[in-house]
C-alpha positions in Angstrom: 0.0 0.0 0.0 1.1 3.5 -0.7 2.1 5.7 2.2 0.2 9.0 2.4 2.0 10.3 5.5 4.8 9.2 7.8 5.5 10.6 11.3 8.4 9.8 13.6 7.9 10.6 17.3 10.6 11.5 19.9 9.9 8.2 21.8 11.0 6.2 18.7 7.5 5.4 17.6 6.8 5.7 13.8 3.3 6.2 12.4 2.5 5.6 8.7 -0.9 6.6 7.3 -1.7 4.6 4.1 -3.8 6.0 1.2 -6.4 3.4 1.9 -7.0 4.9 5.4 -5.1 2.3 7.5 -2.7 3.5 10.2 0.5 1.5 10.9 2.3 2.3 14.2 5.7 0.8 14.8 7.1 0.8 18.3 10.9 0.7 19.2 10.6 -2.7 20.9 9.4 -4.4 17.7 5.7 -4.3 18.4 3.4 -2.8 15.7 -0.2 -1.9 15.5 -2.5 -1.7 12.4 -5.7 0.2 12.7 -8.0 -0.6 9.7 -9.5 2.1 7.5 -12.8 1.6 9.4 -11.1 2.7 12.6 -12.6 -0.3 14.4 -10.5 -3.2 13.3 -7.2 -3.2 15.2 -4.4 -5.7 15.0 -1.4 -5.6 17.3 1.6 -7.8 16.6 3.8 -8.0 19.6 7.6 -8.4 19.6 7.3 -11.9 21.0 5.0 -13.1 18.2 1.7 -12.8 20.0 -1.1 -11.2 18.0 -4.2 -9.4 19.3 -7.0 -8.5 17.0 -10.0 -6.4 17.9 -12.9 -6.8 15.5 -15.6 -4.1 14.7 -18.1 -6.1 16.9 -15.6 -5.9 19.8 -14.7 -9.6 19.5 -11.1 -10.0 20.7 -8.9 -12.7 19.2 -5.5 -13.2 21.0 -3.0 -15.6 19.6 -0.2 -16.7 22.1 2.7 -17.6 19.9 4.8 -19.6 22.4 1.8 -21.8 23.4 0.3 -21.8 19.9 -3.1 -21.1 21.5 -5.9 -18.8 20.4 -8.2 -17.1 22.9 -11.3 -15.5 21.5 -13.5 -13.3 23.6 -16.9 -12.5 22.1 -18.9 -9.4 23.0 -21.5 -11.5 24.7 -18.9 -12.8 27.2 -18.3 -16.2 25.6 -14.6 -17.2 25.6 -13.2 -19.9 23.3 -9.7 -21.3 23.6 -8.1 -23.4 20.8 -5.0 -25.2 22.0 -2.3 -26.6 19.7 -3.1 -30.2 20.6 -6.6 -29.8 19.2 -8.3 -29.2 22.6 -11.1 -26.6 22.6 -12.5 -24.9 25.7 -15.6 -22.8 25.8 -16.1 -20.6 28.9 -19.7 -19.3 29.1 -20.7 -16.1 30.8 -22.8 -18.0 33.3 -19.7 -19.9 34.5 -20.3 -23.2 32.6 -17.3 -24.7 30.8 -17.3 -27.1 27.9 -14.0 -28.9 27.0 -13.6 -30.9 23.8 -10.5 -33.0 24.0 -8.4 -34.1 21.0 -10.1 -37.6 21.1 -13.5 -35.8 20.8 -14.5 -36.5 24.4 -16.6 -33.7 25.6 -16.6 -32.6 29.3 -19.1 -30.1 30.7 -18.4 -28.4 34.0 -21.6 -26.9 35.4 -21.7 -23.9 37.8 -23.4 -26.1 40.5 -20.4 -28.4 40.7 -21.8 -31.2 38.5 -19.8 -32.7 35.7 -20.7 -34.6 32.5 -18.4 -36.4 30.2 -19.5 -37.7 26.8 -17.0 -40.2 25.3 -16.7 -40.9 21.5 -18.1 -44.4 22.0 -21.4 -42.9 23.4 -20.6 -43.6 27.1 -21.8 -40.8 29.4 -20.4 -40.2 32.9 -22.2 -37.8 35.2 -20.7 -36.7 38.5 -22.9 -35.1 41.1 -21.8 -32.5 43.7 -21.8 -35.2 46.4 -19.3 -37.3 44.4 -21.8 -39.9 43.3 -21.3 -41.0 39.7 -23.6 -42.4 37.0 -22.2 -44.1 34.0 -24.4 -44.9 31.0 -22.8 -47.3 28.6 -23.7 -47.5 24.9 -24.8 -51.2 25.4 -27.7 -50.1 27.6 -26.0 -50.9 30.9 -26.0 -48.3 33.6 -23.8 -47.9 36.7 -24.2 -45.9 39.9 -21.3 -45.3 42.2 -21.8 -43.8 45.6 -19.8 -43.8 48.8 -21.8 -46.8 50.0 -22.1 -49.1 47.0 -21.6 -49.6 43.2 -24.7 -50.8 41.3 -24.9 -52.0 37.7 -28.3 -52.1 36.0 -28.6 -54.4 32.9 -31.0 -53.9 30.0 -32.9 -57.1 30.9 -33.7 -55.6 34.4 -31.0 -57.4 36.4 -29.4 -55.3 39.1 -26.1 -56.1 40.8 -25.0 -54.2 43.8 -21.6 -54.4 45.5 -21.5 -52.8 48.9 -18.6 -51.1 50.7 -18.0 -54.2 52.8 -17.7 -56.4 49.7 -21.1 -58.1 49.9 -22.8 -58.5 46.6 -26.5 -58.6 45.9 -28.0 -59.6 42.5 -31.7 -59.1 41.8 -33.0 -60.8 38.7 -36.0 -59.7 36.7 -37.7 -63.0 37.6 -37.7 -62.0 41.3 -34.7 -64.2 42.3 -32.3 -62.6 44.7 -28.7 -63.9 45.3 -26.4 -62.5 48.0 -22.7 -63.3 48.3 -20.3 -62.4 51.1 -17.1 -60.5 50.4 -15.3 -63.7 49.6 -17.9 -64.7 47.0 -19.7 -67.4 49.1 -23.4 -67.5 48.5 -25.2 -66.6 51.7 -28.7 -66.4 50.2 -30.3 -67.4 47.0 -34.1 -67.3 46.4 -34.3 -69.5 43.3 -37.9 -69.5 42.1 
């Protein structure tokens, strides 16, 4: 672009005004700033390679050169981070966070302390504030983990519970109940 005017300042800064209306400002430390002809689009390229862009809608895109990470802040408060390994994080204005890992696992962190992870195979893990965990497998099985027991529910209606003391209880859809002690010895079986 053709330069319309160039000004050198005592502090070492140099400003160039281009014929298209853009302003280029060069700082002594190697940082430079470009203000678009619209006066609203601003790009600052820092001496360390970082780049900050401010768009007309006030979206701010900051690229961290060393970390190869882009941090975009939208005018509505949403922040999106793109990491060099492919991980993407979304930080919502209400405090919720959504993380998409390189393997495409998605983890949601809710403001009330709950978490939800959705794995590529369809498995969903939900963790409540009290630490209890629900796992929904893609084969229809479901597991509940609490501080007192672990319970697996099968699609046919069978429910197997393993208690903290090691005792196991299996309830079948037929009504049969089988209980084993911590060593696996049957202590009750109501065969129908």
